[in-house]
N, C-alpha and C positions, 0 to 999 in steps of 0.2 A: 288595614293595610296588609297585603299579602306579601309573603317573601318567596321568591323563587330560588331554589337551591340549584346553582349551576356547577357542574363538575364533569369529570371525565367518566365515560361509561366504565362499568366494572371490568369489562374485557379489554380496555385500552392497553395497548402494548407499550409500556414504558421501557425505554431502552437506551443503549449507548452505541457509539460507533467509532470506528477507527478507519484510517486509510492504510493499506499495507505498506505503501512506500514511505509513510511517515512514522509508522509504529513498529514494524517487524524487526528492523535491523538485520543482523546476520547477512550482510550484503555479499559475503564471499562464502556462504555456507549452503549446504543442501542442494548443490548444483545450480544455484541462482546465478544468472548472468548480470552484467552491469546494466543498470537502468539510467535513463536520463536524470532521474532524481538523485542518483548516487554521486553525480559530479557537481551538484549545486552547493557552492561554498557559502557558509555563513560569514559575513563580514561585519564585525562589531562596529558600532557607531556609524553605520552607513546612513546617509541621508536618504530616507525612504521616499521623500518627495521627488528626489532626482532620479529614482530608479526607473528603468524602462526595460522592455523585453529586448535583450541583445542577442545577437546570433552567437551560438556556440560553434566554435570552429573545432576541427579535428585536433589542432594543436593545443587549444585550451582544454579540451577534454582529456587528451593524453597527459597534459601537465597535471590536471586534477587527479588523475588516477595514480600518478607517481608522487604527488605532493605529500611530504611527511609532516608539514607544518599546519596546513589548512584545517579548518573545522567544517566537516561535511555531516551535518546532523542526521540526515536520512540514512546514512550508512549504519547507524546504531539505533535510531528511533528510541523506543522505550524497551527494546529487547523483547518485544512480544513473541518473537519466534521461539525464545527459550522460556518465557514466563507466562505464556497464555493460560496454562492451567490455573495458576494462582490468581491471575488477573480476572479470569472468568468466574472463579469462585467468589472473589470479592464483589463482583457485579451481581452475582446471585444473592449474596448476603444483603446487598443494598436493595434487593427486591426488583431488579430489572427483569423484564419479561422478554426482551428481544435484544439481539446483538447484531449490528451491521458491520461487515468488514468488506474490503475489496480484495480482489485476487491480484497478486503481483504477477504481471505478464512475464517478466524475465525469470521468475521463480519456476514457472511452468515451461516456458520456452526461452532458454537463456539467450539465444541470439534473435529470437522472434520469428525466424523463417524455417525452423525445423518442422519436420512432418510428424514427429512423435514428441509427446510431452515428457518432461523430466520426471522419472518415477519418484524421486525424493520429494519434489514439489507436490506431486499428486498426493503422496502419503501425508505430507504436512497438512494440506487442506482437508483431507479426509479425517485426520485426527482432530483438527481444529473444529470442524463441524460436529463431529461426535461429541467433543467436549462442551460445545455450546449447548447441545441438546441435553447432555448429562447434567448440565447446570440449570435445567428447566427454562431455557430461553429459546426463542424462535430465531433461527439463523436467517439473516437477510444478506444476500451476497451481491455486491456490485462488481461487475466485470472489469471496469476500468475506472481509475481515479487519477487522471493526469500522469500516467506513467507508461513508458514503453521501453523495450530493450534498446540500449544505446546503438547497437548495430543497425536497427531499423532507421534510426534518425540519420545516420551517416551513409548507410548503403542504399537506402531507398528514399531519402529526403522526407522521412516521417509521413504524416497523414496527407501530405501533398501528392503522394503516390497511391493510386487506387489499389495497388497490389496489397497494401496493408489491410484492406478489408478482408481479403482472402486469408491472410495470416491470422487476423484477429478471430475469424470465425472458423 
């Protein structure tokens, strides 16, 4: 009887991943604009089977932005914006060889329709990518992960408006 040893190739890229809108936090820092993710409230004991995609109105968004009581997890994430150096070091220690992250659109273009990117946002991602490489990992970058500046959702009706393609690229 012969045995076949099945495994991953030696150069397989073991890695980890995050989404900027779920992990970075720092929702009011570094020039970042408000994202549609920043107004998603966590409601404990919600009946998940009864949930549906509801329309966000300007009024509910404004309420969320002023709400001192609600829990908005994506505003804080895991505070990756401040802790990425330590986090990447731990992933390196674990032997990961690649790290995937997304780019927060409102961190680069706070309102989404600016002609120039926010310098603080560019610097953050430049430093982040340098740190990924410094930790012997291959950076894999996703341009969009279910996030857009809130302004684009309300001023342009989101992706229903083809103008967003121009803003995105």
